Structures are given as structure tokens and as C-alpha cells.
FIGU-987715 format. One record per residue (C-alpha): residue number from 1; residue in one letter; x, y, z. Coordinates in steps of 0.5 Angstrom, whole numbers, plus 500, padded with zeros to 3 digits. Layout:
N
NODE   lumlum   keti    c1    c2    c3
NODE      NUM      A     X     Y     Z
...
//
This chain:
573
NODE   lumlum   keti    c1    c2    c3
NODE        1      M   541   517   477
NODE        2      A   542   524   474
NODE        3      D   541   530   478
NODE        4      T   533   532   477
NODE        5      A   533   538   482
NODE        6      E   533   543   476
NODE        7      L   527   539   473
NODE        8      L   522   540   479
NODE        9      T   517   545   479
NODE       10      P   514   548   486
NODE       11      P   507   546   488
NODE       12      L   502   551   485
NODE       13      S   498   553   491
NODE       14      A   491   554   490
NODE       15      T   492   561   491
NODE       16      D   496   562   485
NODE       17      F   490   560   481
NODE       18      P   488   566   476
NODE       19      E   481   568   479
NODE       20      D   478   568   472
NODE       21      L   480   560   472
NODE       22      W   477   559   479
NODE       23      D   470   563   477
NODE       24      K   469   559   471
NODE       25      Y   471   553   474
NODE       26      T   467   553   481
NODE       27      L   461   558   478
NODE       28      H   461   562   484
NODE       29      H   467   561   489
NODE       30      S   474   563   490
NODE       31      V   479   559   492
NODE       32      C   481   559   499
NODE       33      G   477   565   500
NODE       34      E   471   567   504
NODE       35      T   467   561   505
NODE       36      A   461   560   500
NODE       37      S   458   554   503
NODE       38      A   453   554   509
NODE       39      A   456   555   516
NODE       40      G   459   548   518
NODE       41      P   464   546   524
NODE       42      S   469   551   526
NODE       43      R   476   550   525
NODE       44      G   477   548   532
NODE       45      H   472   542   531
NODE       46      R   477   536   532
NODE       47      Y   476   528   533
NODE       48      E   481   524   535
NODE       49      R   483   516   537
NODE       50      K   489   512   540
NODE       51      M   492   508   535
NODE       52      G   492   500   536
NODE       53      E   497   496   537
NODE       54      T   498   494   530
NODE       55      E   498   501   528
NODE       56      L   503   503   533
NODE       57      S   508   497   530
NODE       58      Y   508   501   524
NODE       59      F   508   508   526
NODE       60      L   514   508   531
NODE       61      P   519   505   526
NODE       62      S   517   510   521
NODE       63      R   519   516   525
NODE       64      Q   526   517   523
NODE       65      T   527   515   516
NODE       66      G   520   513   514
NODE       67      V   520   506   514
NODE       68      N   514   503   511
NODE       69      D   511   509   508
NODE       70      M   507   506   502
NODE       71      Y   507   508   495
NODE       72      L   503   506   489
NODE       73      H   505   509   482
NODE       74      L   500   508   476
NODE       75      G   502   511   469
NODE       76      F   496   513   465
NODE       77      R   495   517   458
NODE       78      A   489   522   458
NODE       79      P   487   528   455
NODE       80      E   491   535   458
NODE       81      R   484   537   460
NODE       82      V   483   531   465
NODE       83      A   490   532   468
NODE       84      Q   489   539   470
NODE       85      R   490   541   477
NODE       86      A   484   544   478
NODE       87      R   480   538   476
NODE       88      L   485   533   479
NODE       89      C   485   537   486
NODE       90      T   477   537   486
NODE       91      V   478   529   485
NODE       92      W   483   529   491
NODE       93      A   479   533   496
NODE       94      I   473   529   494
NODE       95      L   476   523   496
NODE       96      R   479   526   502
NODE       97      L   473   528   505
NODE       98      R   470   521   504
NODE       99      H   477   518   508
NODE      100      P   478   522   513
NODE      101      M   484   518   515
NODE      102      L   488   521   509
NODE      103      C   487   528   512
NODE      104      A   489   526   520
NODE      105      R   496   527   523
NODE      106      A   499   523   528
NODE      107      D   501   526   535
NODE      108      M   505   522   539
NODE      109      R   504   523   547
NODE      110      D   508   517   549
NODE      111      Y   511   510   546
NODE      112      G   504   507   548
NODE      113      D   500   513   547
NODE      114      V   500   516   540
NODE      115      R   493   519   537
NODE      116      F   490   520   530
NODE      117      I   488   528   530
NODE      118      Y   483   530   525
NODE      119      D   480   537   524
NODE      120      A   474   537   520
NODE      121      P   474   542   514
NODE      122      S   470   548   515
NODE      123      S   467   548   508
NODE      124      S   468   545   501
NODE      125      K   473   550   499
NODE      126      N   477   549   506
NODE      127      A   477   541   504
NODE      128      Y   480   544   497
NODE      129      C   485   548   500
NODE      130      D   487   542   504
NODE      131      A   488   537   498
NODE      132      D   492   543   494
NODE      133      A   497   543   500
NODE      134      N   498   536   499
NODE      135      L   498   535   492
NODE      136      E   505   537   488
NODE      137      Y   506   537   480
NODE      138      R   513   535   477
NODE      139      I   517   534   471
NODE      140      Q   520   527   472
NODE      141      T   520   520   469
NODE      142      K   517   514   473
NODE      143      D   524   511   475
NODE      144      E   526   518   478
NODE      145      L   519   519   481
NODE      146      I   520   512   485
NODE      147      D   527   513   486
NODE      148      T   526   520   489
NODE      149      Y   521   518   494
NODE      150      L   524   511   496
NODE      151      N   531   514   497
NODE      152      G   531   521   497
NODE      153      A   528   526   503
NODE      154      R   522   523   506
NODE      155      T   516   526   503
NODE      156      L   511   524   509
NODE      157      S   511   526   516
NODE      158      N   507   526   522
NODE      159      S   503   532   520
NODE      160      R   502   529   512
NODE      161      L   500   522   512
NODE      162      S   498   522   505
NODE      163      Y   501   526   499
NODE      164      L   499   526   491
NODE      165      I   505   527   486
NODE      166      V   503   528   479
NODE      167      S   508   528   474
NODE      168      E   509   529   466
NODE      169      P   516   527   464
NODE      170      A   519   532   460
NODE      171      N   520   528   454
NODE      172      S   512   526   454
NODE      173      P   510   525   447
NODE      174      V   503   527   444
NODE      175      L   500   521   443
NODE      176      M   495   519   437
NODE      177      P   489   522   438
NODE      178      T   482   519   440
NODE      179      P   475   520   438
NODE      180      P   471   525   442
NODE      181      R   467   522   448
NODE      182      T   459   521   446
NODE      183      P   456   527   449
NODE      184      S   452   525   455
NODE      185      P   445   529   457
NODE      186      T   449   533   462
NODE      187      T   454   536   457
NODE      188      A   449   536   451
NODE      189      Q   447   543   452
NODE      190      S   455   545   453
NODE      191      E   457   541   447
NODE      192      A   452   544   443
NODE      193      D   455   551   444
NODE      194      P   459   553   438
NODE      195      A   464   556   443
NODE      196      S   465   549   445
NODE      197      E   466   546   438
NODE      198      D   473   545   438
NODE      199      E   473   542   445
NODE      200      S   469   536   442
NODE      201      E   474   535   436
NODE      202      I   478   529   437
NODE      203      E   483   530   443
NODE      204      S   490   528   443
NODE      205      K   493   524   450
NODE      206      R   499   525   454
NODE      207      E   503   521   458
NODE      208      Y   503   522   466
NODE      209      E   505   519   472
NODE      210      L   501   519   479
NODE      211      L   504   517   485
NODE      212      I   500   516   491
NODE      213      C   504   516   498
NODE      214      A   501   514   504
NODE      215      M   503   512   511
NODE      216      H   502   504   512
NODE      217      F   499   505   519
NODE      218      L   493   509   515
NODE      219      G   492   502   511
NODE      220      D   494   497   507
NODE      221      G   495   495   499
NODE      222      M   488   494   498
NODE      223      A   486   501   501
NODE      224      L   491   504   496
NODE      225      H   488   500   490
NODE      226      Q   481   501   492
NODE      227      F   483   509   493
NODE      228      A   486   509   486
NODE      229      N   480   506   482
NODE      230      D   476   511   486
NODE      231      F   480   516   484
NODE      232      F   480   515   477
NODE      233      G   473   513   476
NODE      234      L   472   521   478
NODE      235      L   478   524   474
NODE      236      G   477   520   468
NODE      237      G   470   519   468
NODE      238      A   464   522   465
NODE      239      K   463   528   470
NODE      240      S   465   535   468
NODE      241      D   469   540   472
NODE      242      A   463   543   474
NODE      243      E   459   537   476
NODE      244      L   465   535   480
NODE      245      H   465   541   484
NODE      246      D   458   540   485
NODE      247      L   460   533   488
NODE      248      L   465   536   492
NODE      249      E   460   541   495
NODE      250      E   455   535   496
NODE      251      E   460   531   499
NODE      252      W   462   536   504
NODE      253      R   454   538   506
NODE      254      T   453   531   507
NODE      255      R   458   530   512
NODE      256      W   459   537   516
NODE      257      Q   453   541   515
NODE      258      V   451   538   522
NODE      259      A   458   535   525
NODE      260      P   457   529   529
NODE      261      E   459   528   536
NODE      262      E   462   521   535
NODE      263      C   469   520   532
NODE      264      V   469   519   525
NODE      265      L   475   516   524
NODE      266      P   475   508   523
NODE      267      P   476   504   529
NODE      268      A   483   500   530
NODE      269      L   484   493   527
NODE      270      E   484   490   534
NODE      271      D   477   494   535
NODE      272      N   474   491   529
NODE      273      M   476   484   531
NODE      274      P   473   484   538
NODE      275      L   474   478   543
NODE      276      P   470   476   549
NODE      277      S   474   478   555
NODE      278      S   475   472   559
NODE      279      R   481   470   563
NODE      280      F   480   463   560
NODE      281      R   480   465   553
NODE      282      R   486   470   554
NODE      283      A   490   464   557
NODE      284      A   488   459   551
NODE      285      A   490   464   546
NODE      286      Q   496   465   549
NODE      287      V   498   458   549
NODE      288      D   495   457   542
NODE      289      F   499   463   539
NODE      290      Q   506   461   543
NODE      291      L   505   454   540
NODE      292      S   504   456   533
NODE      293      Q   510   460   533
NODE      294      Q   514   454   535
NODE      295      R   512   451   529
NODE      296      L   515   456   525
NODE      297      V   522   453   523
NODE      298      G   526   457   518
NODE      299      G   534   459   517
NODE      300      Q   535   460   510
NODE      301      V   537   468   510
NODE      302      F   541   472   505
NODE      303      P   548   474   507
NODE      304      R   547   481   509
NODE      305      R   553   487   510
NODE      306      K   553   493   514
NODE      307      H   553   499   509
NODE      308      P   551   507   512
NODE      309      E   547   508   506
NODE      310      R   540   505   504
NODE      311      H   539   505   497
NODE      312      T   532   501   495
NODE      313      I   531   499   487
NODE      314      V   525   495   484
NODE      315      P   527   491   478
NODE      316      T   520   489   475
NODE      317      V   518   485   469
NODE      318      A   511   485   466
NODE      319      I   510   479   462
NODE      320      S   505   479   456
NODE      321      E   498   478   456
NODE      322      E   498   472   451
NODE      323      R   504   469   456
NODE      324      T   500   471   462
NODE      325      K   494   467   460
NODE      326      A   498   461   458
NODE      327      I   501   461   466
NODE      328      L   494   462   469
NODE      329      K   492   456   465
NODE      330      N   498   452   467
NODE      331      C   497   454   474
NODE      332      K   490   452   474
NODE      333      A   492   445   471
NODE      334      H   496   444   477
NODE      335      G   491   446   482
NODE      336      V   494   452   484
NODE      337      S   494   460   484
NODE      338      I   500   464   481
NODE      339      S   501   466   488
NODE      340      A   502   459   491
NODE      341      A   507   458   485
NODE      342      L   511   464   486
NODE      343      F   512   461   493
NODE      344      A   515   455   490
NODE      345      V   519   460   485
NODE      346      C   522   463   490
NODE      347      N   524   456   494
NODE      348      A   527   453   487
NODE      349      A   531   460   486
NODE      350      W   534   460   492
NODE      351      A   536   452   492
NODE      352      R   538   453   485
NODE      353      M   543   458   487
NODE      354      G   546   454   492
NODE      355      G   543   458   498
NODE      356      G   544   456   506
NODE      357      N   544   449   509
NODE      358      K   540   444   506
NODE      359      A   538   441   512
NODE      360      A   534   448   514
NODE      361      P   527   449   511
NODE      362      T   526   455   507
NODE      363      L   521   460   511
NODE      364      M   517   465   507
NODE      365      Y   512   470   509
NODE      366      S   506   474   506
NODE      367      A   500   478   508
NODE      368      L   493   476   510
NODE      369      N   487   480   509
NODE      370      L   483   481   515
NODE      371      R   477   484   512
NODE      372      P   473   478   512
NODE      373      Y   474   477   520
NODE      374      F   471   483   522
NODE      375      S   465   483   526
NODE      376      V   463   490   528
NODE      377      P   457   493   524
NODE      378      R   459   498   519
NODE      379      A   459   505   520
NODE      380      P   454   509   516
NODE      381      P   455   510   509
NODE      382      Q   458   517   509
NODE      383      W   463   515   514
NODE      384      D   464   508   511
NODE      385      S   471   509   509
NODE      386      Y   476   503   507
NODE      387      W   482   507   509
NODE      388      Y   484   503   515
NODE      389      L   489   497   517
NODE      390      A   487   490   516
NODE      391      I   493   486   515
NODE      392      G   496   480   519
NODE      393      Y   501   475   516
NODE      394      F   502   468   515
NODE      395      N   508   463   513
NODE      396      V   510   458   508
NODE      397      V   515   453   510
NODE      398      L   518   449   504
NODE      399      P   524   444   504
NODE      400      S   531   447   501
NODE      401      F   534   442   497
NODE      402      L   533   440   490
NODE      403      P   531   433   487
NODE      404      A   535   430   482
NODE      405      D   537   434   476
NODE      406      A   532   430   471
NODE      407      P   527   436   468
NODE      408      A   521   431   470
NODE      409      A   523   430   477
NODE      410      A   524   438   478
NODE      411      A   518   440   475
NODE      412      A   514   435   479
NODE      413      A   518   437   485
NODE      414      F   516   444   484
NODE      415      W   509   443   483
NODE      416      L   508   439   489
NODE      417      R   511   445   493
NODE      418      A   507   450   490
NODE      419      R   501   445   492
NODE      420      H   504   445   499
NODE      421      A   504   453   499
NODE      422      K   497   453   497
NODE      423      E   495   448   503
NODE      424      Q   499   452   508
NODE      425      S   496   459   505
NODE      426      T   489   456   506
NODE      427      R   490   453   513
NODE      428      A   492   460   515
NODE      429      A   486   464   512
NODE      430      K   481   459   514
NODE      431      S   483   458   521
NODE      432      P   478   459   527
NODE      433      L   484   462   531
NODE      434      V   485   468   526
NODE      435      A   482   473   531
NODE      436      S   486   471   537
NODE      437      R   492   470   534
NODE      438      T   492   477   530
NODE      439      H   491   480   537
NODE      440      E   496   476   540
NODE      441      M   501   478   535
NODE      442      A   499   485   535
NODE      443      L   501   485   542
NODE      444      E   507   482   541
NODE      445      R   509   487   535
NODE      446      G   507   493   539
NODE      447      E   511   491   545
NODE      448      R   517   490   541
NODE      449      A   516   496   537
NODE      450      R   516   501   543
NODE      451      A   522   497   546
NODE      452      W   526   499   540
NODE      453      A   523   506   539
NODE      454      K   525   507   546
NODE      455      E   532   505   545
NODE      456      D   533   508   538
NODE      457      D   531   515   542
NODE      458      E   536   514   548
NODE      459      R   541   512   543
NODE      460      E   540   518   539
NODE      461      Q   540   522   545
NODE      462      G   547   519   548
NODE      463      T   543   516   554
NODE      464      W   542   509   552
NODE      465      V   545   504   557
NODE      466      P   545   496   556
NODE      467      P   540   492   561
NODE      468      A   544   488   566
NODE      469      P   543   481   564
NODE      470      G   537   478   568
NODE      471      S   535   485   569
NODE      472      G   528   484   566
NODE      473      A   526   478   571
NODE      474      N   522   481   576
NODE      475      S   520   474   579
NODE      476      P   523   467   579
NODE      477      P   523   464   573
NODE      478      R   517   459   572
NODE      479      E   517   452   569
NODE      480      S   514   453   562
NODE      481      V   507   450   560
NODE      482      Y   510   449   553
NODE      483      P   513   442   550
NODE      484      A   520   442   551
NODE      485      R   523   443   544
NODE      486      A   530   444   541
NODE      487      K   531   451   539
NODE      488      A   531   452   532
NODE      489      S   532   458   527
NODE      490      S   525   462   525
NODE      491      A   529   467   520
NODE      492      A   525   468   514
NODE      493      L   528   468   507
NODE      494      I   524   473   504
NODE      495      G   517   476   504
NODE      496      L   512   476   498
NODE      497      S   506   481   497
NODE      498      L   502   477   493
NODE      499      L   496   482   491
NODE      500      G   492   477   486
NODE      501      N   488   480   480
NODE      502      L   488   487   481
NODE      503      D   483   488   474
NODE      504      G   478   485   479
NODE      505      I   479   492   483
NODE      506      Y   480   497   477
NODE      507      K   474   498   473
NODE      508      H   478   501   467
NODE      509      A   471   501   463
NODE      510      A   469   506   468
NODE      511      F   474   512   466
NODE      512      P   475   512   459
NODE      513      D   479   518   459
NODE      514      A   484   515   463
NODE      515      E   488   509   460
NODE      516      L   492   506   466
NODE      517      H   498   502   463
NODE      518      T   503   501   468
NODE      519      L   503   500   476
NODE      520      T   508   499   481
NODE      521      T   508   499   488
NODE      522      G   512   498   495
NODE      523      S   515   502   501
NODE      524      R   521   506   504
NODE      525      Q   525   500   507
NODE      526      R   529   499   512
NODE      527      Q   537   497   511
NODE      528      G   538   490   508
NODE      529      A   530   489   507
NODE      530      M   527   485   501
NODE      531      L   520   484   498
NODE      532      L   518   481   492
NODE      533      F   511   483   489
NODE      534      G   507   479   484
NODE      535      Y   500   481   481
NODE      536      T   496   481   475
NODE      537      F   494   488   472
NODE      538      K   491   490   465
NODE      539      G   491   482   463
NODE      540      R   499   482   465
NODE      541      L   503   478   470
NODE      542      W   508   483   474
NODE      543      I   513   481   478
NODE      544      S   518   486   482
NODE      545      L   523   485   487
NODE      546      G   524   491   492
NODE      547      Y   531   491   496
NODE      548      D   536   495   499
NODE      549      R   542   494   494
NODE      550      N   547   496   499
NODE      551      G   545   491   504
NODE      552      F   547   485   501
NODE      553      E   553   481   500
NODE      554      G   556   481   493
NODE      555      D   552   479   487
NODE      556      V   547   475   491
NODE      557      V   541   478   490
NODE      558      D   542   479   482
NODE      559      R   543   472   482
NODE      560      F   537   470   486
NODE      561      W   533   475   481
NODE      562      K   536   471   475
NODE      563      E   534   465   478
NODE      564      V   527   467   479
NODE      565      L   526   469   472
NODE      566      G   529   463   470
NODE      567      C   524   459   474
NODE      568      V   518   463   472
NODE      569      D   520   461   464
NODE      570      E   522   454   466
NODE      571      F   516   452   470
NODE      572      L   510   457   469
NODE      573      G   511   457   462
//
């Protein structure tokens, strides 16, 4: 990638705004000056809670290089006034008030004791300045923006759990003008003013790139997309700059005119799915979890190589609306969703490129949205945030061999495997043991993350000593209560992030002044990682493959990606 250091512009701080601009914008306030709102909580008013096991399992591996730091990129067209920093920062501040996890910081006291710390804003201007400190404007293309985030210096930190980057590429064209908006009752008076006639004329739109950055232990993909919809609903909606400023004041007063005593941060995943605390229930949950894990048999893996540097790339294909409709129709005719079909696509692609031992099954994993399983009452409306972690995992296991070369046999086998993927996905989602298995998996992931984090720190300090064989046994081994089974590999081939129809989340009609046209998502990866994304957006099917280009042998991933696209063409239509 070309060196873009000279293209980057330093973030403009709120205090750099001309006073007359802010006075015009906020009517009677100045940025980051004396508090203009009624007295609120002191700057020392603080809320905190411990991370749950699942949050810890994401936090601990992220400490050094930002593994799992999420991003959501959205390309959009908008009039220049819509993307002005003052307006955009006000929207960012409003949403940070609604979702306090975005403003929190992480405080690690021990491997098992990490806290979210949230300091309440003392005024609406304090909230604005905090948002401004976590907002940056750049001059970069989409690819440069994503590459810098994934492979450059880490953007986030324990004191910056979320960040917003807006970029207007240097070669951004001025697009075809669009008709003026129909005046609303609240803006009719200002538009009747002769001084504003020029503003009501036809506006030209410009190209912008938005990158929403957030730690994975704050939330998941669904939180990211719901947030983006709310963000553009305010940014590209009908409210004027002054109305947005008034909304910021109102949002602050609603929450902080009188500071609550109880913690305002959303509870941890495990606390949203409480279970009866009986010893028998815990024992039964442990047995069920171990038995369910023993059923996971895989063994197909991409050949990897060690390389000192990780370099993530994300090749992406967007299929036309017309063809996407045909694919949806074809999947429906075979009784599956696109998500189930993508499991079969990966399975067929791997088999066609001559993967590993054909006797070993292909195991793939994906995320399970756990929100439907939450059983605690929702928080009061002013604290009912969707920024929390709510994902588990499920697995799909398919055969690794191919049928005869006849096209009809290949197609029949493909759709049969797609239906098997659907059945396994449905079984995982409808299991009455989702909650108990989630708790057991959280305990296992948390324990593993603590052990690895401690080892990483000791290796870095030069104090790590390999444990002696059998040193972990504090008591004589007991006879297992589980059925004796031959050991089998549970290695997974690939993970799939299947987001479904995102047009069900993005209400495009609600933000006419911001036309979204491109969406890419992912996270900073560990070395040798790979994840395939599939979703529909703006009526188009998008498929992307995020992977470490330096982490795999030869051209194995290039060949796999080529086969994936070939299977989409052949089987989906």
C-alpha cells in the first residue's frame, strides 16, 4: 500500500472550533468551556462492574495487539453540510450518552478481575468534548482506511474502547446534485428567510467513508449494525443542527440531571441468562456440555506457516441485486437460507481443491445470537442499551468427500449438505440447553484465556517456566463418568460470520440525506486466522474472506477463495 502518512490530517479538537461557528451552532454555548447545562454529577461520579467470563475471554487476548478489535466500514454519499464535524460529533455524543459502554474504560486488576469504569459526563458539553476526543477526520480511501486499522498501529486501547473515523478520499468526486428536501414544519421558518435561499437550492453530494471501531468485549456485530442505523438516522435525518444540539441537551438531562445510584452499565452476558444455583443442575450441565463437546469431530485444517508479521486482507465480492434475487429464490426452492448454503459452499470448495484426509469430517463454526434467551427484565428506557456481548457459538459438521463428477449428483449433494447445515443450525438455536451450555462454555473460555494471558505476560518478562508433567494434578485421577471414546480431532476448518439480511436493520428511508452504498466488517486478527462473512445489504449479496495473508502455505487460500466463488456461481446461480 502506498505511504499515506502525508495524507492524514490530525484530528481537529473541539477547542479548535471558531467561536462564532459554535455560537451559531449551539445558539448560546461554547465548546468545552464553562458548563451551560444545569449542574449535574461531579466529574468524580463513577460507575463500575466486573467483566463476565465471556467478556474476559475477549479482553485478555486483545491487550497486546488488539486481537478481535471490531470495525464496521460504511461508504455513503451526502451533502457536505451533513458530514460537517460539528454535526457529526453531536450525533456521536448523543449515542455515547445512550450507550455508556462506548465511553467506559477497562481497568485490569488481576487476570480474573477486570472492571469496566464509566465516569459520568458533567454536562452536555462535557459529553460533546469526550465524543470529539474520540473522533478523527482523515483523507484516505476505503482500502487504506481498513488496511491501516487492521495492520497498522492499534487504534483502540483500554482507555479508548470505541472510536469513530470519517474520511473523504482525496479524489472524492462531487456527485450529481439532488433535489432539495421538502421543508419540515420545524425548518419552514428558517427556509423562508432570504438569507437561507442558497441552502435550499439543489445540493451536490460527496463520497465519504465511515469507520466505526469498538472492542469486541463491548458488544457484537448486531450491536455495531444497530448503532450504525441509529447513527445515520440522526446524521442523515430531518433534524437540523440546532435540533440535534437540543436533543443532546435533552439526552443528558434525562440521564444525569439526577445521577442514579445503581450501576448504569448493561450486565454481563452470563448475568443476562441466570440459572438456578443447585448443585445437581450444575453437575447435569457439566455432563451435558462435555458430551456435546465430544460430538464435535473435525480434522480438516488449512496448512499454516509461521511468519513474524500478520497481514490481514479482506477480498470482497458484491453480487448484483438481480442475481441476488435469483439466488434467494433458488435457496428458497431448496428449503434453505443463504446462510445455510454458505456452509455447503465452503464445504464443497474445500473438497474440490483437494483438502485433507477425506475420512475426516469438515467442522465449521459460527456465532449464535443469544438475545432471545435473555431472561432478566430490561433496564429502564434511558439505560436500555444494546451495547453488550450476546453471542455464543455453534458448529456444523459435514462430510469432506465429493460424490461422482456428474453435475446432477454434485448439485444434489450440495443442496443435501445445505439442508444438513440448516438442521444443525436450527438444532443449536432451539436447544433447551442453550443457557447452561453458554455458562459452561464461558467458564471454559475464561479459564483458558486467563492461563494464556498469564503465560504471555511471563514469556514477555522472561519468567515463564514450563509446568512439570502432571503438576496440575492435585489429587489422584478419578474414573471418568463419560463414555469411553476414541480420541478424534475437533479442529475447525473455518469460521463463518453470517449476518443475514442487514436491510432489516438499516432503515434507509429514515436518513434520506445519507445514501449508504458499501458495507464491510471484520476485526483485527491473530496470526493465521480466517473468517468468511456473508450478508445482504442494499439488496445485494456480499461475501468476503478476512484472513492473514502471511499465515498460510503457498496459494492455498487463493485457491480456496476461487473455489468458493466458483461454487456460488455453479450452485447458487
